[in-house]
N, C-alpha and C positions, 0 to 999 in steps of 0.2 A: 162200245170200243167192239164192230164187231167178231164174231169166231175165228175168222184167218190170219187177226192180230194176236188178241189170246194165246193161240197155238202156238203163236212167233215166239211171243216173250215169257210165254211158259218153256215152251223149248228149249229155249234163252238163259233162263236162268239157271230150268234142270243145267243145262252143257253147262254152264261159269260153274254151277255147285259138286259136279263134277271133277272139272280139272282144279277147282282149288282140294277137294284131297287128294285127286291123285300129288298136287304138290305136297299137299300135307306127311302123307305117307311113304315120297321120297326124300323125307327128309325125315323124318322118325325116323322109316330105314337106315342114313344114310348117320341120323345118331347111334342106335343100336349098333353097328358096324364096328363107330369112330369108337367105343365103349368098350366092346367086347377086343378089342388091340391094345385101350390102354391096359386092359385089364389080365392081357397076355403081359405088360411087360410092365407094369403095377406084380406082376405071378413072379417074372425073374427076378426082377428088382428082391424078393424077399426071399427068392434060393438062392443064386448067385454072386447078390449086388453089395459094393465094398460100400466103405464111409470114406468121408476127409473132409474136411472143412472149407465151407467156402463159404465167399461173401457180397455179399449187395450188395450192387452197384446201378442202382436204377429202383424203381418203381412204378408199378399204375392201373389206376382203375375207371372202369367202367363201366357203367350204367348196368341196372342187373336187370334190366328188356319192362320188364311188365310192371304197372304203376304197385309199389309196395313193398318190389322186390330191392334186397340190401346195392348196393356196390359190389361188385365185385373189384380184389384190390388184386393183384401181382408183382412177386417183384422178381429182377433180373438179379441171377447168383454165378457170380464165375468161381471156377476150383479151378486147380490142378492136378492130371491124373501124375502116378511116378515116373512113366516115360517122360514128364517134363512139357505136356502140352495141357493147353488153358483149354478150358470148355467155358457155356456160357448161355444158360436155359432161364426160361421165365416159369413160373411153378406159381398157386395160387398161394397165400400170404402174406402175411404183415411182421415187417420187421425195417429197420430206420436203417436210410444205407450206410453202408461200411460195419456192419453186425458181422460177424460171422457168424455162419449157420450150419450144421454139422447135413452133410448131403447125402441122400447114398444112391449107386450110382453103376452100373453094367460096364463092367472091368471091358468087355466083347464090344459093348457100343456108349460110350461113355457118356451121348444123344440123350441117351436114355434118363434120368436122372430124377433124384422128385426132394424137394425137404421137407417133404411131411408125412407121418408116418404112413403105412400098410392099413388096415384102419380107415385111418382117415381117405386115402388115394381109392382104397373098394367102396366106400358111404359112399364118394360122387359119382363114383363109376354109378352105380345101382342101384342110384338116384337116377341118371342117363337113358339107362336102360328102359327103366320104369318111362318115362317120359317118352323115349322112342316109343317106345313098346303104346305107346295112350296114341300116338299122334299114328301110327303104323298101323294099327290094325281098329283103335278109337273112332279115332274120322271116321272108316266107311264106311264101318259098323251104323251109327250115328245114317249116315246118308242111304242106307241103308234100310234103315230101319223107315225114315221116311217116302226115300220110295218108295218102300213095296204099301206102306196103307195107302199113298195116294194113289197107286194102281187097283188096292181096292174100294178104297174110294171112285175110282173112275170106274170101276166094273161094274159094281154097285148100280151105279146112273147110269 
């Protein structure tokens, strides 16, 4: 392989690596943003939320993603607010179809509802923020570490 080909291959590899890191950082930023929004929703439920009884009307599970991760199980809950309007939402958890569950909901925005405790919600949110930050900061950090090492190696040559 001649010098031009090696330079072209190396440049292409670095460009692809940079594109992957940018995509991971964007995904990490999106995750962090969504989880911060969820933190606000969860806090609003804790401060102003009302409780009522809801009914499980459906269940679904999806792959946990990476190998060895447990499946994510969600239930669809239906509840009625005092004004007689029915609201349906999906939340993480396990329950038999037809089971009655306690629902926390925001009276000003009943679509902001949960069957999980505030602590469960916060643990999920913090885990998501940590994962998002790893993608947002960690991936570019590792890329820059290797780029700097390559630059120093090339400068010595």
